[in-house]
Phi, psi and omega in degrees: 000123179300127180094341178310318184298316182291320178298309177301320180300309181294322181293323181286347190227357184209167181247014184277343178289117182271321183201173167204153180230134173250127181201135176062026184075020181226155178247136173239124179248125184270125187240147179293127181313315186283000180240008187297326175292316179300319184290317173303315180288324170303311183296318184294314198265331181296134180304332180279352180239289171059037172289089183249357184241103183281121176282309174200168167224135181207186174220163175234126182269116173250081194296342178257021183229153174229129358293140183289327180251139167257119166272127191244124175248137176243112180235150186238135174254111180288328176300322177248014175051050182216151181237153173216139174267115174258142174229134179238117178271135178230150185277163174306313191272006166202071187275076187230135170227163177291140174293145170252018186294339177281344179274314190242131167292140178084356182296332184302325182288317173305317188283330179291323174300317182292326174289315190293318189266334185239343175081025176273136189261143180248103189291137184075010179288142186289329188211063184286093177215168175308142179235342177247323178261162175301141179307336184263014183286141184266135168080187182229112193301342187260004175285142177297341180262008183283138181249117179267122173052047177068359177260117170303147171263136185267120175234166192289333181280343180231035186299318180295333175290311185288323181231121172303155179307319181291342178264350180287131170301150172294144189059031169289137172302147176091352192283348190240021186288000000 
């Protein structure tokens, strides 16, 4: 099972694990925000881990949930041919996690992209600024409440807000809430 090695390592050596999930042959480990750097360093340095390659960092927006955002890290251990997904949940009023650019080379670019598109702040980042959009761009386009060019995007959670009843296709989810 992908990630089980990381979970076992973390359970044995830290109190940072808040929860975990096993699904489709993968393990997702939920980590306390204030212990993210400690956890990443342990996973990188411990001989039972050696998760030295950050595959990606992103965030998932859950506008109807608090905490609103999941900051998602996918790490790979080349030595053990294993990957693990770490999730740190952050609230809408403080979407901040500590930077991991001191733990993994190249992490600064991943974090800048996540900041640019989703508005997640990485405390301690040496140069946290937009990387894909112009510096004067307003808001963050991968947030689910982002309005693109004046037209709201219709999701099942906001269908009444996004599309008036007369414009909704028949059998569209959310039409009878």
